[in-house]
C-alpha positions in Angstrom: -24.2 9.9 13.9 -22.8 9.3 10.4 -19.1 8.6 9.8 -17.0 7.6 6.9 -16.8 3.8 6.6 -14.1 1.7 5.1 -15.7 2.0 1.7 -14.7 5.4 0.2 -18.0 5.7 -1.6 -20.6 5.8 1.1 -21.2 7.6 4.4 -22.2 4.9 6.9 -23.5 4.4 10.4 -20.7 3.8 12.9 -20.4 0.1 12.1 -17.5 -1.8 10.5 -17.7 -2.6 6.8 -17.9 -6.3 7.7 -21.1 -5.7 9.8 -22.6 -3.6 7.0 -22.3 -6.5 4.5 -23.3 -9.2 6.9 -26.6 -7.5 7.4 -27.3 -7.0 3.7 -29.1 -10.4 3.5 -31.5 -9.3 6.2 -32.3 -5.8 5.1 -33.4 -4.0 1.9 -30.9 -1.8 0.1 -32.4 1.4 1.5 -32.2 0.1 5.1 -28.7 -1.2 5.5 -26.7 1.6 6.8 -25.5 3.7 3.9 -26.6 6.8 2.0 -26.9 6.0 -1.7 -26.5 9.6 -3.0 -23.6 10.8 -0.9 -20.5 12.4 -2.5 -18.0 10.0 -4.0 -14.3 10.4 -3.3 -13.5 7.9 -5.9 -12.3 8.7 -9.4 -15.4 6.9 -10.8 -18.6 8.7 -11.3 -21.8 7.0 -10.1 -25.5 7.2 -10.2 -26.8 10.8 -10.3 -23.3 12.1 -10.9 -23.5 10.7 -14.5 -25.2 13.4 -16.6 -24.2 12.5 -20.1 -26.9 12.7 -22.8 -26.1 9.2 -24.0 -24.2 6.3 -22.4 -23.4 2.7 -23.5 -24.7 0.4 -20.8 -23.3 -3.0 -19.7 -25.5 -5.1 -17.4 -24.4 -6.7 -14.2 -23.7 -10.0 -15.9 -21.7 -8.4 -18.8 -24.5 -8.3 -21.3 -24.7 -5.3 -23.7 -27.8 -3.3 -23.0 -27.2 -0.7 -25.7 -27.0 3.1 -25.9 -29.5 5.1 -23.9 -29.8 8.3 -21.9 -28.2 8.5 -18.5 -31.6 8.8 -16.8 -32.7 5.6 -18.5 -29.6 3.8 -17.4 -30.0 5.0 -13.8 -33.6 3.7 -13.8 -32.3 0.3 -14.9 -29.8 0.3 -12.1 -32.3 1.5 -9.5 -34.8 -1.2 -10.6 -32.1 -3.8 -10.0 -31.2 -2.2 -6.7 -27.6 -1.6 -8.0 -25.4 1.3 -9.0 -24.6 2.8 -12.4 -20.9 3.3 -12.6 -19.1 5.1 -15.5 -16.1 2.8 -16.2 -14.9 4.4 -19.5 -15.6 8.1 -19.4 -13.5 9.0 -22.5 -15.3 6.5 -24.8 -17.8 7.8 -27.3 -20.4 7.5 -25.9 -19.1 6.9 -22.3 -19.5 3.3 -21.1 -21.3 2.6 -17.8 -21.8 -0.6 -16.0 -24.5 -1.7 -13.6 -22.9 -3.1 -10.5 -23.1 -3.1 -6.7 -20.4 -0.5 -6.3 -20.4 -0.4 -2.5 -19.8 -4.1 -2.4 -17.2 -3.8 -5.2 -15.2 -1.2 -3.2 -15.5 -3.4 -0.1 -14.1 -6.4 -2.0 -11.3 -4.3 -3.5 -10.4 -3.0 -0.1 -10.4 -6.5 1.4 -8.1 -7.8 -1.5 -5.7 -4.9 -1.1 -5.5 -5.5 2.7 -4.7 -9.2 2.1 -2.1 -8.3 -0.5 -0.4 -5.9 2.0 -0.3 -8.7 4.5 1.5 -10.9 2.0 4.0 -8.2 1.1 7.4 -8.7 2.8 8.4 -5.7 4.9 12.1 -4.8 4.8 13.4 -2.8 7.7 16.8 -1.1 7.9 18.6 -2.0 11.1 21.6 0.0 12.2 24.8 -1.3 13.7 27.2 1.3 15.1 30.9 0.9 15.3 33.8 3.0 16.6 37.3 3.3 15.0 38.9 1.7 18.1 36.5 -1.2 18.3 38.2 -4.4 19.6 37.9 -7.9 17.9 35.3 -9.3 20.4 33.0 -6.3 20.0 33.4 -6.4 16.3 32.4 -10.1 16.2 29.4 -9.4 18.4 28.3 -6.7 16.0 28.8 -9.0 13.0 26.7 -11.7 14.6 23.9 -9.2 15.3 24.0 -7.9 11.7 23.9 -11.5 10.4 20.7 -12.2 12.4 19.1 -9.1 11.0 20.0 -10.0 7.4 18.8 -13.6 7.8 15.4 -12.2 8.8 15.2 -10.3 5.5 16.2 -6.9 6.8 18.9 -4.5 5.5 21.7 -3.4 7.8 23.2 0.1 7.9 26.7 -0.2 9.4 27.9 3.2 10.8 31.4 4.0 11.8 31.2 7.1 14.1 34.1 9.5 14.6 34.7 11.7 17.6 37.1 14.6 18.1 40.6 13.8 16.7 39.4 10.6 15.2 38.2 12.7 12.2 41.9 13.0 11.2 42.0 9.3 10.5 38.9 8.7 8.6 40.5 7.0 5.6 42.7 4.8 7.8 39.6 3.5 9.5 37.6 2.6 6.4 39.1 -0.9 6.6 36.8 -1.6 9.5 33.7 -1.4 7.3 35.5 -3.4 4.6 36.3 -6.1 7.2 32.7 -6.1 8.5 31.4 -6.7 5.0 34.0 -9.4 4.4 32.8 -11.3 7.6 29.3 -11.3 6.1 30.1 -12.1 2.5 28.3 -15.5 2.7 25.0 -13.9 3.5 25.1 -10.3 2.4 26.3 -8.0 -0.2 27.1 -4.2 -0.1 24.1 -2.4 -1.5 25.5 1.1 -0.8 29.2 1.6 -0.6 30.8 3.3 2.4 30.6 7.1 2.3 30.8 10.0 4.8 27.7 11.4 6.4 28.7 14.2 8.6 31.0 12.7 11.3 30.1 9.2 10.3 31.0 6.8 7.6 28.2 4.4 6.6 27.4 1.5 4.2 24.3 -0.6 3.7 24.3 -4.4 3.5 21.5 -6.4 2.0 20.7 -10.1 1.8 22.6 -12.1 -0.8 20.4 -13.5 -3.5 
């Protein structure tokens, strides 16, 4: 059964991309689990998809191989057991390079995966308050918010109104102001307090 592998270029046997490339040293190009002529889903055109009358060709080591027909360029790539990739389609003539495109895509995917791991994920945590919250509960909520912020998260502080409490919205705004004041050493107000339905919310973020 053929399935789409991690590389967006080739249709591969149901093996991980790691296993595909680990076996490259033990197998010839036509044997190691991918179809050379499958349809690309990349923006780059490769191999038989390149049908220009003439292309400028760059070798795998960056050497200039000159201008030739697309068929001649494909023959060079095939002889080297590599791929012909059109890297500058708008150039006159288009520029193609001979590379191992499957491996190139695999390496790019691996680098992107590593980059995502290094990116810091910022979550938005919510702390809910009521207009009649007492001092002890407020301090507990403040401490919870402080922990979230110190971990690099943002905090959405929501003041929820029920029934007749809606008549005293503006008088209750000071609760959010006091909340932000308690956290002024570690946080700043990213989004000022505003009404959202029956709630008033603000967003705090880590102080830089």
